[in-house]
N, C-alpha and C positions, 0 to 999 in steps of 0.2 A: 225961799223958793225962787228959782230963776224966772225972770220975765222974758217974754218974747222968745221962748225956746222953740226952735223949729223942729218939727217932727215930720217924718215921711211915713205914711201909713199905706200898707199894701192891702187892697181890697179885691177879692175875687168874686166875680158874678157867675153863678152856675145855674143850670136848668136846661130843660129840653129845647131843642131847636125850634125857633118860632115863637117863644113865649114873650119876647120883647126885651131881652137883655141889652142888646145894642141900643135899642130905642130909649130905654131907661137911662143908660149912661150918657147918651147924646143930649137928652132932654135936661139932665142935671148939669152937665158940664158946659154944654154949648147952647142950651135953650133952643134946640132944634128938633123937629120930628119929620121923618121922611116916610111917606106912604109906601115907598118901594122897599120890598123885602129882599135883602141880600145876605145870604148865609155867611157867618164869620168863618174865615179860614184860619185854623189854628187859634191864635189869640191876638188881641189888640189891646192897647190901653190908652187912656186919657188921664191927664192930671188936672186937679183943681185945688187951688190954695184957698183955705178958709181959716177963720180965727175962731177958736173955742177957748173961752175964758182968757187966759194970758198966753195961750200957745198959738203959734202960727203952724198950721197943719197943712202939709201937702198930701192930698189923697191921690194915690196912684191906683186907678180903678181898672182892673183887668177883666176884659170881656172875652170869655172863652167859647169855643165852638161847642154847640150842643150835640153834634153828630158823634156817634160812638167811634167812628174811625179816627177821630182826633183825640180821644181820651188818653191815648198812650203819651201824649205830649204833656199830660197833667203834672207830672212830678216837678219839672223845672218851673212851671208857672205857679204851682200851689205852695211851694216851699217859701217860708218867710212871710206868709200872709198874716195880717193882723185881724181880719174879719172875713167871713164868707157869707155872701148874700145868695140865698136860694130863691129862684124865681119860678113861679108857675102861672099858667093862664087860667083865670077863674072860669073860663068857658071850656076847659079841657080837664076831665077827670084824670086822664092818663098823665098829663104833665104834673098834676098834683101828686099822684101816686109815685112818680119818679123821684120825688124829693128825698125819700129814704135812701135810694141808691146814690144820688148825688152827694148827700151828706156823708154816707159811709165811705164813698170813694174819696172824698176830700180828706177825711180823717186818716185814711190809709196812706194816701199819696203825700199829704203835707206833713204828717207826723208831728203835730203841734206838741208843745211842752206839756200842756195839761188838757188832753182831749175832752175830758169830762166838762170842763168849764170854757172851752174855746167859744168865742163869740160868733154866733150865727144871727142873721136877720132874714126873715121870710117876707117876700113880696108877692102878693096875688095881683097880677097885672091884667090889663085890658078890661077894666070894669065899665068902660065906655061902650064897648062893642054891643051892637043891636039894642042899645038902651037897657042892657042887663037882661034881655029876654033869653039869651043863650047860655046864661050862667049854669054851670054844672057843679061848682064847688062853693058851698055856703061859707060865709065868714065864720060861723060857729064851728063848722067842721075843721077849718084851717086852724083856728085858734086852739081847738082841742088837740090837734096834732102838735102844735107848737108847745102847748102846755105839757104834754107827755114827754117832750124832749128837753125839758128843763126851762120852761117858760121863755122860749125864744120870742123876741119881739116880732110882731106881725103887722103889716100894713097892706091895705088894698090900694092899688095905684092905677093910674092911667098915664102912660108915657105920652100918648097922643094929646090928651087934654091937660097935661101937667097937673094931675091930681095927686096930692100926697108925695110927690117925688122929692121935693126939698126937705120936708120933715123926715122922710124915710132915710135919706142919706145923712141927715144931721144925726140921727140915731145910730146909723152905721158908723159914723166918725167917732162918736162917743164910745161905742162899744169897742172899736179898734183901739182907742186910746187906753181903755181899761186893760187891754191885753198886754200893754207894754209894762214890763216888770218894774221900771223905775217910776211908774206913774201911780204908785200905790196911794199917794197922798191926794190923788185927784178926787174932788167931791162934786158930783154932778149937780147938786142942789144950788151950787154957786153960779151956774150957767146964766149968762145974760144974753139971750138970743131972741130975736123977734119971733121965731117960730115956736118957742116953748109953749105959749098959750095954745097955739093951734094944735101942737102935738098932743097936749093933754086932752084935747077934745077928741082927737081922732084915734088915739092909741094909748094903751096902758104901758107903752114902752118906757124904759128908763125911769 
């Protein structure tokens, strides 16, 4: 098995406008959070280099606009994706109900090799808002949706407070790696990452 093999993983973040897609990406890559909301125009991406097992992995994280008028841009951005992250706001039932549409749209536009087994990860963001008083989507409901779609990993996050952001993206990276055809020998149990223990506590992912 080759050591220090560099991988480029393309990750797409989808979800309604305002759910915190840009904030999650910025918190993970740059450890920054901005209170100012600025709608993403078209798409933007950041890269982060991480090491998983013996592999150097460059994650190219694409943050796409949530507004419908930009969805026609989807094809170019979705093609070649290794993992798709679906984000909703736990304080917005509408954003949660939109996950079906975003998932279906991605599969149509990206045309992955094996749509039945393409890796998705779902993030329920903004758990910090109003100390949870405004929550409209329970974790149980979200996990039931994920279970019905083939046991999609699910995390509840706060981009603002940096809750579960690192474990969630670690899971995203591992799922993206599994989508690489030449990585069939990859055994997740051999992972040696500081966040593994924390992930086991917070999620049943991977």
